[in-house]
N, C-alpha and C positions, 0 to 999 in steps of 0.2 A: 263352555264358558272359559275354562282354564286355557284351552288351546287359543282362544281369541286373545286373552291377556298376554300370553307368551308371544304371539305374533305381534301385538301392539308394542310390547316392550322391545322386541327385536327391531321393529320398524323405527321406533323412536331412537334407539341406540345407533342404528345405521344412519339415520338422518343427522344425528349429532356428529358422528365421526366424519361423514361427508362434508358437513358444514365447516368443521374445524380444518380439515384438509384443504378445502377450497380457500378458506381465509388465509391459511399459512402459505399455500402455493401462490396465490395471487399477490401477496405481499413480497414473497421472495423473488418472484419473477420481475416485479417492478424495482426491486432493490438494486442499487448500483454499488458494486464493491470497488470499482476502479474507474478513473477518468483519464482519458488521453489528453496530455498537455502539449500544446504546440511549442516549437515548430517541428519536433521529431515524433510526436505522438507516443512518447513513452508513457506508461501507465503509472498513475499516482493513486495511492490507497485511500479510499473514502471510509475505511473501517478503522483508521487509526486516529484517535481523538486529538493528539497534538498536531496532526497534519491537515486538519480541516478546521474551518471557522465556525461550523454549525453542527456539531455532533448531536445526533438525535438518539435519546435513550429509549426509544420505542423497543419493547422486549422482542418484537418480531423482526425488527429491522436492524437496530443498533449500528447506524453509520451516519455519515454526513453527506452533504451534496456539493460543498464548495471547498476546493483545495485552498490552502493558505497562500499559494502563489498562483499566478495566472499563466505563466509560461515557464519552460525549463530550458534554459540556454546556458552557454558557458559563463555568462555574466549574471545569472540569477543569484540574488542574495537570499539565502534561506533564513527565515526567522527562527527556525529551530534546526538542530543538527543531532544526529544524522536524519536525513529524510529517506524514505523508501521509494525506489523507482524500479520498474520492471519492463523488460521487453519480452512480451509473451510469445512473440514469433520466434525469436532466436533461442529463448529459453522457455519452452512451453511448460516445464515443470519446475522452474526456478533455475538458477538462483536469482533472487532479486538483488539489486544494487543498493548500497548505502551512499547517499550523496552528502558531501561536506563542502563548505566554503574554504578555499585556501586563504590563509591570513594574508593581508596586503603586503606584509614584509617579505612574503615568499612569492609575490607576483599576482595574488588574487585569483579570482575565477572559481570554477567548480571542479571538484574531483569526485570520482566514484570509487567505492571499494567493492571489489568482486571477490568472491570466495577463493577462486583459484589463482588469480593474478595480483591480488592486492590492490593498491591505489593506482588509478589510471586517470589521464586527463579526460575531461568531458567536453564535447561529445566523443564517443568512440568513432574511429575512422569510418566504419561501415555505415554510419548515419550521415556522412557527408559525400556530396558528389565529388569524385576525384578530380574532375577537370575544373570546376568552378568553386568548390568549397561550400556550395549552398546546401542547406538541410535536405535530407532525403527522408520525408515522413514515412512512418510505418503505416501500412494499411491492415486494419483488423476486420474480422468478420463482425456483423452487427451485434452479436451477443457478448463481445469482449468485456463489457462492463459487469457482467454477471459471473466472471471467473471467480473462483473461491479465493479468499484471503490466504496468504502464505502461512504455513504452520509454524507456530512459535518454537516448538520443540526442536525443529530442524535448524532454525536460524538464530535462536537466542544467544548461543555462545559466539557466533560470528559477530554479532553486534558488539558484545563485550570486547572481543579481540580487536575489532576495527576501531573502537573508541580508544583503546590503549595504544594501538599503533598510530592513530592520528595524533594523540596526545604527545607521544614520544617524537614523532616526525616533525611536528610543528612547535614543540616546546610549550605546551599549554601549562598555565598555572593550575594549582589545585582547584581554584574557584572555576576557572574555565572548563576544566575537566568535569566537574560536577554538574555543569550546565548541559552536557551532552545527554541525549535521551537514552534511557535504558530499554532493554527489551520489554519489560513490564509496562513502561510508559507508552511505548510505540503500539503495543497490543491492547492498551486500555485496561490493564490489570491493576489492582491496587498495589501499593508499594509492599515489597517483601520484607 
């Protein structure tokens, strides 16, 4: 009798473990972490609350499905700054870029901050056809949307540095500077 009870307990425990794993795996497989935005197909983070319009607080998913912008071109006006964009083909393990709008007094448009080279005009030259200047969209493998989010510990100081550099470069007022997103806001963490 004891042997049968032990077997039944083991079977029930095994069943519960398998059910939980299947639930978790099926949700994580369906979860999208990134969305490719036209016309260049650079990746936009769906795991960053201020960068999506419909962030979902499901404890197994924790992400959104709709970016706050529909395309990413040199004339895109970002509702929040900085935004995170990533070319997972050129930089498979990072870095991601921070996107900012250039103030109209300085010519307008979009600029990106890259860890090694600082601020650069958007789009980078490799995303343009050299003869026509037309966009050259990136082609990803089908599972690109499931790439993991960028680690905060690696990139947090870069965001702070880029925000300061952007502020000094374009002469932001203290109010404008405080409107720039912090690493904690971009990663959806409570204020420190």
